[in-house]
All heavy atoms as TSV, in Angstrom:
chain	resi	resn	atom	element	x	y	z
A	1	MET	N	N	49.091	-36.929	62.878
A	1	MET	CA	C	48.939	-36.423	61.535
A	1	MET	C	C	50.259	-35.746	61.111
A	1	MET	O	O	50.878	-35.033	61.888
A	1	MET	CB	C	47.808	-35.401	61.509
A	1	MET	CG	C	47.396	-35.011	60.136
A	1	MET	SD	S	45.814	-34.196	60.205
A	1	MET	CE	C	46.214	-32.684	59.434
A	2	ALA	N	N	50.679	-35.982	59.859
A	2	ALA	CA	C	51.935	-35.416	59.376
A	2	ALA	C	C	51.791	-33.923	59.093
A	2	ALA	O	O	50.770	-33.466	58.585
A	2	ALA	CB	C	52.374	-36.130	58.118
A	3	VAL	N	N	52.823	-33.168	59.440
A	3	VAL	CA	C	52.846	-31.735	59.206
A	3	VAL	C	C	54.091	-31.418	58.389
A	3	VAL	O	O	55.183	-31.872	58.731
A	3	VAL	CB	C	52.863	-30.946	60.529
A	3	VAL	CG1	C	52.905	-29.445	60.279
A	3	VAL	CG2	C	51.665	-31.306	61.384
A	4	GLN	N	N	53.912	-30.650	57.323
A	4	GLN	CA	C	55.067	-30.324	56.485
A	4	GLN	C	C	55.982	-29.338	57.177
A	4	GLN	O	O	55.545	-28.507	57.963
A	4	GLN	CB	C	54.591	-29.767	55.156
A	4	GLN	CG	C	53.813	-28.472	55.253
A	4	GLN	CD	C	53.209	-28.073	53.955
A	4	GLN	OE1	O	52.993	-28.916	53.098
A	4	GLN	NE2	N	52.890	-26.803	53.807
A	5	LYS	N	N	57.272	-29.474	56.922
A	5	LYS	CA	C	58.251	-28.589	57.568
A	5	LYS	C	C	58.235	-27.194	56.949
A	5	LYS	O	O	58.462	-26.213	57.638
A	5	LYS	CB	C	59.649	-29.187	57.455
A	5	LYS	CG	C	59.805	-30.412	58.320
A	5	LYS	CD	C	61.228	-30.893	58.344
A	5	LYS	CE	C	61.352	-32.087	59.252
A	5	LYS	NZ	N	62.722	-32.544	59.366
A	6	SER	N	N	58.016	-27.112	55.648
A	6	SER	CA	C	57.924	-25.811	54.997
A	6	SER	C	C	57.008	-25.935	53.787
A	6	SER	O	O	56.833	-27.013	53.236
A	6	SER	CB	C	59.311	-25.312	54.565
A	6	SER	OG	O	59.861	-26.208	53.645
A	7	LYS	N	N	56.451	-24.794	53.396
A	7	LYS	CA	C	55.528	-24.767	52.264
A	7	LYS	C	C	56.279	-25.061	50.967
A	7	LYS	O	O	57.366	-24.543	50.743
A	7	LYS	CB	C	54.883	-23.399	52.189
A	7	LYS	CG	C	53.906	-23.264	51.022
A	7	LYS	CD	C	53.298	-21.890	50.956
A	7	LYS	CE	C	52.405	-21.789	49.751
A	7	LYS	NZ	N	51.801	-20.464	49.628
A	8	THR	N	N	55.680	-25.893	50.113
A	8	THR	CA	C	56.227	-26.156	48.785
A	8	THR	C	C	55.783	-25.020	47.866
A	8	THR	O	O	54.592	-24.761	47.729
A	8	THR	CB	C	55.712	-27.495	48.235
A	8	THR	OG1	O	55.976	-28.522	49.192
A	8	THR	CG2	C	56.395	-27.854	46.949
A	9	SER	N	N	56.747	-24.343	47.279
A	9	SER	CA	C	56.433	-23.182	46.437
A	9	SER	C	C	55.746	-23.615	45.145
A	9	SER	O	O	55.838	-24.764	44.719
A	9	SER	CB	C	57.696	-22.402	46.115
A	9	SER	OG	O	58.519	-23.165	45.280
A	10	LYS	N	N	55.077	-22.676	44.490
A	10	LYS	CA	C	54.413	-22.955	43.227
A	10	LYS	C	C	55.427	-23.363	42.164
A	10	LYS	O	O	55.169	-24.248	41.347
A	10	LYS	CB	C	53.649	-21.714	42.754
A	10	LYS	CG	C	52.483	-21.330	43.623
A	10	LYS	CD	C	51.882	-20.027	43.144
A	10	LYS	CE	C	50.900	-19.495	44.137
A	10	LYS	NZ	N	50.458	-18.144	43.800
A	11	GLN	N	N	56.582	-22.710	42.187
A	11	GLN	CA	C	57.619	-23.021	41.208
A	11	GLN	C	C	58.102	-24.458	41.366
A	11	GLN	O	O	58.254	-25.189	40.385
A	11	GLN	CB	C	58.784	-22.056	41.357
A	11	GLN	CG	C	59.870	-22.253	40.330
A	11	GLN	CD	C	61.006	-21.240	40.473
A	11	GLN	OE1	O	61.043	-20.481	41.426
A	11	GLN	NE2	N	61.911	-21.247	39.527
A	12	ARG	N	N	58.352	-24.885	42.581
A	12	ARG	CA	C	58.826	-26.234	42.834
A	12	ARG	C	C	57.757	-27.271	42.471
A	12	ARG	O	O	58.041	-28.316	41.906
A	12	ARG	CB	C	59.227	-26.401	44.291
A	12	ARG	CG	C	59.837	-27.751	44.615
A	12	ARG	CD	C	60.288	-27.823	46.047
A	12	ARG	NE	N	61.441	-26.998	46.304
A	12	ARG	CZ	C	62.693	-27.416	46.208
A	12	ARG	NH1	N	62.946	-28.659	45.829
A	12	ARG	NH2	N	63.695	-26.615	46.487
A	13	THR	N	N	56.502	-26.941	42.762
A	13	THR	CA	C	55.405	-27.832	42.414
A	13	THR	C	C	55.272	-27.991	40.906
A	13	THR	O	O	55.120	-29.081	40.389
A	13	THR	CB	C	54.069	-27.285	42.984
A	13	THR	OG1	O	54.228	-27.107	44.378
A	13	THR	CG2	C	52.936	-28.238	42.719
A	14	ASN	N	N	55.354	-26.853	40.197
A	14	ASN	CA	C	55.186	-26.875	38.751
A	14	ASN	C	C	56.350	-27.514	38.025
A	14	ASN	O	O	56.203	-28.007	36.905
A	14	ASN	CB	C	54.942	-25.454	38.217
A	14	ASN	CG	C	53.608	-24.919	38.669
A	14	ASN	OD1	O	52.691	-25.675	38.975
A	14	ASN	ND2	N	53.497	-23.604	38.745
A	15	LYS	N	N	57.535	-27.551	38.640
A	15	LYS	CA	C	58.710	-28.183	38.027
A	15	LYS	C	C	58.475	-29.668	37.791
A	15	LYS	O	O	58.980	-30.248	36.856
A	15	LYS	CB	C	59.928	-28.026	38.929
A	15	LYS	CG	C	60.727	-26.791	38.699
A	15	LYS	CD	C	62.044	-26.933	39.435
A	15	LYS	CE	C	62.398	-25.653	40.145
A	15	LYS	NZ	N	63.625	-25.757	40.904
A	16	ARG	N	N	57.703	-30.271	38.678
A	16	ARG	CA	C	57.438	-31.699	38.559
A	16	ARG	C	C	56.696	-32.039	37.268
A	16	ARG	O	O	56.861	-33.112	36.711
A	16	ARG	CB	C	56.581	-32.174	39.737
A	16	ARG	CG	C	57.384	-32.546	40.931
A	16	ARG	CD	C	56.506	-33.165	41.987
A	16	ARG	NE	N	56.548	-32.327	43.152
A	16	ARG	CZ	C	55.488	-31.822	43.768
A	16	ARG	NH1	N	54.278	-32.068	43.330
A	16	ARG	NH2	N	55.639	-31.077	44.831
A	17	PHE	N	N	55.851	-31.143	36.816
A	17	PHE	CA	C	55.001	-31.403	35.661
A	17	PHE	C	C	55.526	-30.758	34.392
A	17	PHE	O	O	54.858	-30.781	33.352
A	17	PHE	CB	C	53.575	-30.924	35.939
A	17	PHE	CG	C	53.003	-31.522	37.192
A	17	PHE	CD1	C	52.881	-30.769	38.333
A	17	PHE	CD2	C	52.634	-32.843	37.234
A	17	PHE	CE1	C	52.367	-31.310	39.500
A	17	PHE	CE2	C	52.115	-33.411	38.391
A	17	PHE	CZ	C	51.995	-32.639	39.528
A	18	ALA	N	N	56.709	-30.190	34.420
A	18	ALA	CA	C	57.243	-29.456	33.274
A	18	ALA	C	C	57.601	-30.357	32.100
A	18	ALA	O	O	57.593	-29.924	30.952
A	18	ALA	CB	C	58.471	-28.651	33.687
A	19	ASN	N	N	57.934	-31.612	32.351
A	19	ASN	CA	C	58.396	-32.494	31.277
A	19	ASN	C	C	57.320	-33.442	30.751
A	19	ASN	O	O	57.633	-34.387	30.051
A	19	ASN	CB	C	59.612	-33.305	31.756
A	19	ASN	CG	C	60.807	-32.413	31.955
A	19	ASN	OD1	O	61.064	-31.545	31.124
A	19	ASN	ND2	N	61.529	-32.587	33.043
A	20	TRP	N	N	56.067	-33.218	31.094
A	20	TRP	CA	C	54.980	-34.048	30.597
A	20	TRP	C	C	54.530	-33.461	29.255
A	20	TRP	O	O	53.649	-32.619	29.191
A	20	TRP	CB	C	53.828	-34.068	31.584
A	20	TRP	CG	C	54.090	-34.881	32.781
A	20	TRP	CD1	C	55.231	-34.881	33.544
A	20	TRP	CD2	C	53.222	-35.807	33.384
A	20	TRP	NE1	N	55.117	-35.753	34.572
A	20	TRP	CE2	C	53.878	-36.342	34.507
A	20	TRP	CE3	C	51.938	-36.240	33.089
A	20	TRP	CZ2	C	53.296	-37.291	35.310
A	20	TRP	CZ3	C	51.357	-37.181	33.920
A	20	TRP	CH2	C	52.035	-37.705	34.995
A	21	LYS	N	N	55.167	-33.902	28.167
A	21	LYS	CA	C	54.868	-33.337	26.861
A	21	LYS	C	C	54.203	-34.402	25.990
A	21	LYS	O	O	54.425	-35.597	26.146
A	21	LYS	CB	C	56.160	-32.866	26.198
A	21	LYS	CG	C	56.862	-31.758	26.952
A	21	LYS	CD	C	58.128	-31.346	26.239
A	21	LYS	CE	C	58.842	-30.270	27.006
A	21	LYS	NZ	N	59.641	-30.795	28.099
A	22	LEU	N	N	53.425	-33.947	25.043
A	22	LEU	CA	C	52.835	-34.847	24.055
A	22	LEU	C	C	53.897	-35.249	23.039
A	22	LEU	O	O	54.769	-34.467	22.695
A	22	LEU	CB	C	51.675	-34.157	23.328
A	22	LEU	CG	C	50.455	-33.837	24.151
A	22	LEU	CD1	C	49.462	-33.061	23.308
A	22	LEU	CD2	C	49.806	-35.107	24.656
A	23	GLU	N	N	53.805	-36.484	22.585
A	23	GLU	CA	C	54.733	-36.970	21.571
A	23	GLU	C	C	53.969	-37.207	20.277
A	23	GLU	O	O	52.785	-37.558	20.288
A	23	GLU	CB	C	55.372	-38.286	22.014
A	23	GLU	CG	C	56.257	-38.137	23.232
A	23	GLU	CD	C	56.853	-39.463	23.670
A	23	GLU	OE1	O	56.567	-40.491	23.013
A	23	GLU	OE2	O	57.580	-39.462	24.650
A	24	THR	N	N	54.637	-37.055	19.158
A	24	THR	CA	C	54.007	-37.336	17.875
A	24	THR	C	C	53.883	-38.852	17.721
A	24	THR	O	O	54.759	-39.606	18.173
A	24	THR	CB	C	54.834	-36.782	16.712
A	24	THR	OG1	O	56.162	-37.327	16.783
A	24	THR	CG2	C	54.913	-35.279	16.772
A	25	PRO	N	N	52.816	-39.319	17.105
A	25	PRO	CA	C	52.662	-40.775	16.946
A	25	PRO	C	C	53.703	-41.328	15.980
A	25	PRO	O	O	54.084	-40.667	15.016
A	25	PRO	CB	C	51.243	-40.918	16.372
A	25	PRO	CG	C	50.948	-39.618	15.759
A	25	PRO	CD	C	51.700	-38.586	16.550
A	26	ASN	N	N	54.159	-42.551	16.254
A	26	ASN	CA	C	55.101	-43.216	15.368
A	26	ASN	C	C	54.347	-43.798	14.188
A	26	ASN	O	O	53.529	-44.687	14.365
A	26	ASN	CB	C	55.859	-44.317	16.121
A	26	ASN	CG	C	56.728	-43.755	17.206
A	26	ASN	OD1	O	57.231	-42.654	17.072
A	26	ASN	ND2	N	56.909	-44.501	18.275
A	27	LEU	N	N	54.623	-43.274	13.023
A	27	LEU	CA	C	53.929	-43.721	11.823
A	27	LEU	C	C	54.862	-44.578	10.988
A	27	LEU	O	O	56.067	-44.359	10.950
A	27	LEU	CB	C	53.454	-42.524	10.990
A	27	LEU	CG	C	52.464	-41.592	11.702
A	27	LEU	CD1	C	52.173	-40.408	10.820
A	27	LEU	CD2	C	51.202	-42.310	12.075
A	28	SER	N	N	54.283	-45.568	10.310
A	28	SER	CA	C	55.063	-46.410	9.417
A	28	SER	C	C	54.382	-46.419	8.048
A	28	SER	O	O	53.210	-46.103	7.926
A	28	SER	CB	C	55.175	-47.830	9.974
A	28	SER	OG	O	53.898	-48.397	10.144
A	29	GLU	N	N	55.121	-46.810	7.040
A	29	GLU	CA	C	54.604	-46.812	5.678
A	29	GLU	C	C	53.861	-48.124	5.413
A	29	GLU	O	O	54.357	-49.201	5.720
A	29	GLU	CB	C	55.752	-46.647	4.696
A	29	GLU	CG	C	55.306	-46.527	3.265
A	29	GLU	CD	C	56.471	-46.328	2.314
A	29	GLU	OE1	O	57.487	-45.762	2.731
A	29	GLU	OE2	O	56.360	-46.766	1.168
A	30	CYS	N	N	52.708	-48.034	4.821
A	30	CYS	CA	C	51.942	-49.217	4.429
A	30	CYS	C	C	52.636	-49.868	3.230
A	30	CYS	O	O	52.921	-49.194	2.240
A	30	CYS	CB	C	50.512	-48.832	4.067
A	30	CYS	SG	S	49.519	-50.199	3.436
A	31	PRO	N	N	52.920	-51.174	3.279
A	31	PRO	CA	C	53.613	-51.805	2.151
A	31	PRO	C	C	52.741	-51.915	0.892
A	31	PRO	O	O	53.279	-52.072	-0.213
A	31	PRO	CB	C	53.982	-53.193	2.689
A	31	PRO	CG	C	53.135	-53.409	3.863
A	31	PRO	CD	C	52.751	-52.082	4.400
A	32	GLN	N	N	51.430	-51.816	1.031
A	32	GLN	CA	C	50.527	-51.946	-0.123
A	32	GLN	C	C	50.353	-50.621	-0.866
A	32	GLN	O	O	50.604	-50.534	-2.054
A	32	GLN	CB	C	49.153	-52.462	0.341
A	32	GLN	CG	C	49.189	-53.786	1.041
A	32	GLN	CD	C	49.622	-54.917	0.131
A	32	GLN	OE1	O	49.295	-54.924	-1.050
A	32	GLN	NE2	N	50.383	-55.851	0.687
A	33	CYS	N	N	49.939	-49.585	-0.126
A	33	CYS	CA	C	49.620	-48.312	-0.788
A	33	CYS	C	C	50.637	-47.218	-0.485
A	33	CYS	O	O	50.517	-46.112	-1.011
A	33	CYS	CB	C	48.217	-47.855	-0.367
A	33	CYS	SG	S	48.071	-47.478	1.376
A	34	HIS	N	N	51.601	-47.486	0.359
A	34	HIS	CA	C	52.680	-46.560	0.698
A	34	HIS	C	C	52.212	-45.273	1.378
A	34	HIS	O	O	52.840	-44.252	1.277
A	34	HIS	CB	C	53.544	-46.247	-0.533
A	34	HIS	CG	C	54.055	-47.477	-1.209
A	34	HIS	ND1	N	55.032	-48.269	-0.647
A	34	HIS	CD2	C	53.704	-48.076	-2.365
A	34	HIS	CE1	C	55.278	-49.299	-1.448
A	34	HIS	NE2	N	54.481	-49.205	-2.503
A	35	GLU	N	N	51.084	-45.352	2.065
A	35	GLU	CA	C	50.600	-44.224	2.856
A	35	GLU	C	C	51.104	-44.395	4.295
A	35	GLU	O	O	51.382	-45.513	4.725
A	35	GLU	CB	C	49.065	-44.191	2.887
A	35	GLU	CG	C	48.429	-43.842	1.567
A	35	GLU	CD	C	48.503	-42.362	1.254
A	35	GLU	OE1	O	48.497	-41.559	2.197
A	35	GLU	OE2	O	48.574	-42.018	0.063
A	36	LEU	N	N	51.217	-43.310	5.037
A	36	LEU	CA	C	51.604	-43.414	6.434
A	36	LEU	C	C	50.416	-43.874	7.257
A	36	LEU	O	O	49.300	-43.422	7.071
A	36	LEU	CB	C	52.092	-42.056	6.933
A	36	LEU	CG	C	53.409	-41.569	6.375
A	36	LEU	CD1	C	53.734	-40.190	6.919
A	36	LEU	CD2	C	54.530	-42.533	6.697
A	37	LYS	N	N	50.686	-44.813	8.170
A	37	LYS	CA	C	49.643	-45.354	9.044
A	37	LYS	C	C	50.255	-45.642	10.401
A	37	LYS	O	O	51.460	-45.747	10.545
A	37	LYS	CB	C	49.022	-46.608	8.462
A	37	LYS	CG	C	49.980	-47.790	8.418
A	37	LYS	CD	C	49.273	-49.046	7.937
A	37	LYS	CE	C	50.139	-50.256	8.154
A	37	LYS	NZ	N	50.241	-50.668	9.531
A	38	ALA	N	N	49.429	-45.785	11.420
A	38	ALA	CA	C	49.902	-46.156	12.744
A	38	ALA	C	C	50.296	-47.631	12.737
A	38	ALA	O	O	49.682	-48.451	12.036
A	38	ALA	CB	C	48.816	-45.901	13.783
A	39	SER	N	N	51.308	-47.985	13.508
A	39	SER	CA	C	51.771	-49.365	13.555
A	39	SER	C	C	50.716	-50.260	14.203
A	39	SER	O	O	49.981	-49.840	15.102
A	39	SER	CB	C	53.049	-49.450	14.381
A	39	SER	OG	O	54.058	-48.685	13.788
A	40	HIS	N	N	50.654	-51.517	13.768
A	40	HIS	CA	C	49.771	-52.535	14.317
A	40	HIS	C	C	48.298	-52.186	14.164
A	40	HIS	O	O	47.462	-52.594	14.976
A	40	HIS	CB	C	50.095	-52.831	15.790
A	40	HIS	CG	C	51.519	-53.128	16.025
A	40	HIS	ND1	N	52.118	-54.307	15.636
A	40	HIS	CD2	C	52.506	-52.402	16.591
A	40	HIS	CE1	C	53.381	-54.293	15.973
A	40	HIS	NE2	N	53.646	-53.149	16.540
A	41	ILE	N	N	47.960	-51.417	13.117
A	41	ILE	CA	C	46.572	-51.040	12.852
A	41	ILE	C	C	46.303	-51.220	11.381
A	41	ILE	O	O	47.190	-51.030	10.556
A	41	ILE	CB	C	46.336	-49.564	13.289
A	41	ILE	CG1	C	46.475	-49.475	14.800
A	41	ILE	CG2	C	44.996	-49.042	12.820
A	41	ILE	CD1	C	46.064	-48.176	15.409
A	42	VAL	N	N	45.076	-51.592	11.015
A	42	VAL	CA	C	44.694	-51.757	9.638
A	42	VAL	C	C	44.835	-50.413	8.917
A	42	VAL	O	O	44.466	-49.376	9.458
A	42	VAL	CB	C	43.245	-52.266	9.531
A	42	VAL	CG1	C	42.791	-52.362	8.097
A	42	VAL	CG2	C	43.095	-53.609	10.223
A	43	CYS	N	N	45.376	-50.454	7.712
A	43	CYS	CA	C	45.565	-49.235	6.933
A	43	CYS	C	C	44.185	-48.657	6.566
A	43	CYS	O	O	43.355	-49.357	5.986
A	43	CYS	CB	C	46.360	-49.527	5.666
A	43	CYS	SG	S	46.612	-48.084	4.633
A	44	PRO	N	N	43.930	-47.382	6.900
A	44	PRO	CA	C	42.618	-46.810	6.597
A	44	PRO	C	C	42.410	-46.529	5.109
A	44	PRO	O	O	41.279	-46.355	4.669
A	44	PRO	CB	C	42.610	-45.506	7.397
A	44	PRO	CG	C	44.033	-45.175	7.625
A	44	PRO	CD	C	44.773	-46.473	7.654
A	45	LYS	N	N	43.480	-46.514	4.315
A	45	LYS	CA	C	43.358	-46.210	2.885
A	45	LYS	C	C	43.043	-47.460	2.057
A	45	LYS	O	O	42.195	-47.425	1.179
A	45	LYS	CB	C	44.653	-45.586	2.364
A	45	LYS	CG	C	45.032	-44.317	3.052
A	45	LYS	CD	C	44.148	-43.185	2.627
A	45	LYS	CE	C	44.613	-41.911	3.324
A	45	LYS	NZ	N	43.739	-40.799	3.094
A	46	CYS	N	N	43.770	-48.570	2.339
A	46	CYS	CA	C	43.615	-49.758	1.496
A	46	CYS	C	C	42.985	-50.951	2.212
A	46	CYS	O	O	42.542	-51.889	1.578
A	46	CYS	CB	C	44.956	-50.159	0.889
A	46	CYS	SG	S	46.194	-50.677	2.103
A	47	GLY	N	N	42.951	-50.948	3.558
A	47	GLY	CA	C	42.312	-52.033	4.306
A	47	GLY	C	C	43.188	-53.244	4.523
A	47	GLY	O	O	42.701	-54.291	4.919
A	48	TYR	N	N	44.505	-53.139	4.291
A	48	TYR	CA	C	45.415	-54.266	4.472
A	48	TYR	C	C	46.050	-54.221	5.854
A	48	TYR	O	O	46.295	-53.152	6.413
A	48	TYR	CB	C	46.525	-54.225	3.417
A	48	TYR	CG	C	46.135	-54.892	2.115
A	48	TYR	CD1	C	45.323	-54.225	1.207
A	48	TYR	CD2	C	46.573	-56.167	1.805
A	48	TYR	CE1	C	44.972	-54.817	0.011
A	48	TYR	CE2	C	46.228	-56.762	0.610
A	48	TYR	CZ	C	45.431	-56.091	-0.287
A	48	TYR	OH	O	45.083	-56.691	-1.466
A	49	TYR	N	N	46.326	-55.413	6.407
A	49	TYR	CA	C	47.079	-55.554	7.651
A	49	TYR	C	C	47.924	-56.805	7.559
A	49	TYR	O	O	47.395	-57.885	7.261
A	49	TYR	CB	C	46.145	-55.638	8.866
A	49	TYR	CG	C	46.896	-55.797	10.165
A	49	TYR	CD1	C	47.550	-54.726	10.720
A	49	TYR	CD2	C	46.958	-57.023	10.811
A	49	TYR	CE1	C	48.257	-54.849	11.900
A	49	TYR	CE2	C	47.652	-57.154	11.991
A	49	TYR	CZ	C	48.309	-56.061	12.537
A	49	TYR	OH	O	48.996	-56.176	13.709
A	50	ASN	N	N	49.215	-56.671	7.770
A	50	ASN	CA	C	50.155	-57.783	7.772
A	50	ASN	C	C	50.122	-58.538	6.432
A	50	ASN	O	O	50.182	-59.760	6.378
A	50	ASN	CB	C	49.846	-58.733	8.938
A	50	ASN	CG	C	51.028	-59.605	9.288
A	50	ASN	OD1	O	52.155	-59.335	8.880
A	50	ASN	ND2	N	50.763	-60.673	10.015
A	51	GLY	N	N	49.968	-57.809	5.327
A	51	GLY	CA	C	49.999	-58.400	3.993
A	51	GLY	C	C	48.709	-59.055	3.564
A	51	GLY	O	O	48.640	-59.658	2.501
A	52	LYS	N	N	47.657	-58.956	4.379
A	52	LYS	CA	C	46.372	-59.568	4.031
A	52	LYS	C	C	45.287	-58.499	4.041
A	52	LYS	O	O	45.304	-57.584	4.851
A	52	LYS	CB	C	46.004	-60.639	5.069
A	52	LYS	CG	C	46.987	-61.762	5.140
A	52	LYS	CD	C	46.675	-62.687	6.295
A	52	LYS	CE	C	47.813	-63.660	6.480
A	52	LYS	NZ	N	47.773	-64.305	7.776
A	53	GLN	N	N	44.329	-58.644	3.128
A	53	GLN	CA	C	43.236	-57.685	3.075
A	53	GLN	C	C	42.224	-58.048	4.154
A	53	GLN	O	O	41.642	-59.117	4.153
A	53	GLN	CB	C	42.569	-57.674	1.697
A	53	GLN	CG	C	41.577	-56.559	1.562
A	53	GLN	CD	C	41.081	-56.374	0.142
A	53	GLN	OE1	O	41.310	-57.221	-0.692
A	53	GLN	NE2	N	40.410	-55.275	-0.091
A	54	VAL	N	N	42.016	-57.125	5.082
A	54	VAL	CA	C	41.130	-57.356	6.203
A	54	VAL	C	C	39.775	-56.701	5.969
A	54	VAL	O	O	38.726	-57.246	6.279
A	54	VAL	CB	C	41.772	-56.808	7.502
A	54	VAL	CG1	C	40.865	-57.031	8.683
A	54	VAL	CG2	C	43.121	-57.463	7.735
A	55	ILE	N	N	39.790	-55.502	5.390
A	55	ILE	CA	C	38.587	-54.747	5.099
A	55	ILE	C	C	38.489	-54.524	3.615
A	55	ILE	O	O	39.438	-54.080	2.983
A	55	ILE	CB	C	38.603	-53.384	5.833
A	55	ILE	CG1	C	38.703	-53.594	7.337
A	55	ILE	CG2	C	37.359	-52.581	5.501
A	55	ILE	CD1	C	38.927	-52.315	8.099
A	56	ASP	N	N	37.325	-54.839	3.041
A	56	ASP	CA	C	37.105	-54.598	1.614
A	56	ASP	C	C	36.710	-53.135	1.452
A	56	ASP	O	O	35.580	-52.752	1.795
A	56	ASP	CB	C	36.036	-55.539	1.076
A	56	ASP	CG	C	35.934	-55.484	-0.434
A	56	ASP	OD1	O	36.805	-54.869	-1.067
A	56	ASP	OD2	O	34.968	-56.055	-0.974
A	57	MET	N	N	37.627	-52.317	0.979
A	57	MET	CA	C	37.396	-50.884	0.904
A	57	MET	C	C	36.387	-50.509	-0.189
A	57	MET	O	O	35.731	-49.483	-0.102
A	57	MET	CB	C	38.711	-50.148	0.649
A	57	MET	CG	C	39.714	-50.325	1.784
A	57	MET	SD	S	39.071	-49.909	3.409
A	57	MET	CE	C	39.152	-48.141	3.325
A	58	SER	N	N	36.204	-51.364	-1.200
A	58	SER	CA	C	35.234	-51.041	-2.250
A	58	SER	C	C	33.801	-51.075	-1.666
A	58	SER	O	O	32.972	-50.243	-2.013
A	58	SER	CB	C	35.368	-52.003	-3.421
A	58	SER	OG	O	35.111	-53.329	-3.017
A	59	LYS	N	N	33.529	-52.016	-0.788
A	59	LYS	CA	C	32.230	-52.086	-0.140
A	59	LYS	C	C	32.053	-50.916	0.836
A	59	LYS	O	O	30.978	-50.353	0.949
A	59	LYS	CB	C	32.062	-53.388	0.625
A	59	LYS	CG	C	31.913	-54.605	-0.258
A	59	LYS	CD	C	31.740	-55.849	0.575
A	59	LYS	CE	C	31.666	-57.078	-0.304
A	59	LYS	NZ	N	31.567	-58.296	0.503
A	60	LYS	N	N	33.139	-50.566	1.526
A	60	LYS	CA	C	33.057	-49.475	2.490
A	60	LYS	C	C	32.789	-48.135	1.800
A	60	LYS	O	O	32.057	-47.310	2.301
A	60	LYS	CB	C	34.343	-49.421	3.304
A	60	LYS	CG	C	34.255	-48.480	4.463
A	60	LYS	CD	C	35.399	-48.666	5.415
A	60	LYS	CE	C	35.163	-47.767	6.598
A	60	LYS	NZ	N	35.940	-48.076	7.730
A	61	GLU	N	N	33.395	-47.920	0.609
A	61	GLU	CA	C	33.171	-46.680	-0.128
A	61	GLU	C	C	31.727	-46.580	-0.611
A	61	GLU	O	O	31.139	-45.506	-0.644
A	61	GLU	CB	C	34.116	-46.590	-1.320
A	61	GLU	CG	C	35.569	-46.347	-0.909
A	61	GLU	CD	C	36.510	-46.380	-2.092
A	61	GLU	OE1	O	36.060	-46.562	-3.219
A	61	GLU	OE2	O	37.716	-46.236	-1.850
A	62	LYS	N	N	31.105	-47.689	-0.969
A	62	LYS	CA	C	29.710	-47.685	-1.435
A	62	LYS	C	C	28.767	-47.334	-0.284
A	62	LYS	O	O	27.731	-46.711	-0.494
A	62	LYS	CB	C	29.335	-49.053	-2.009
A	62	LYS	CG	C	30.011	-49.336	-3.316
A	62	LYS	CD	C	29.644	-50.713	-3.825
A	62	LYS	CE	C	30.439	-51.066	-5.061
A	62	LYS	NZ	N	30.171	-52.424	-5.527
A	63	GLN	N	N	29.113	-47.751	0.961
A	63	GLN	CA	C	28.273	-47.454	2.114
A	63	GLN	C	C	28.269	-45.962	2.454
A	63	GLN	O	O	27.299	-45.391	2.881
A	63	GLN	CB	C	28.722	-48.238	3.340
A	63	GLN	CG	C	28.465	-49.717	3.228
A	63	GLN	CD	C	29.028	-50.471	4.429
A	63	GLN	OE1	O	29.721	-49.920	5.234
A	63	GLN	NE2	N	28.726	-51.745	4.499
A	64	ASP	N	N	29.401	-45.287	2.260
A	64	ASP	CA	C	29.519	-43.874	2.592
A	64	ASP	C	C	28.828	-42.981	1.630
A	64	ASP	O	O	28.086	-42.853	0.961
A	64	ASP	CB	C	30.980	-43.428	2.653
A	64	ASP	CG	C	31.702	-44.096	3.823
A	64	ASP	OD1	O	31.011	-44.525	4.756
A	64	ASP	OD2	O	32.932	-44.194	3.740
């Protein structure tokens, strides 16, 4: 069984995890409605993706 030569201090242990930070999502502008949206996702405001209407937002608004 392996035995450590010396104890790893709390400071040294915590240094390993010091650079794990959250990043802000990369947002792009929707070419239809000019709202910010996540890349490669249907625009939640207008329902367009890649220049085509994927979701009919008028029907979705009536359901809510």
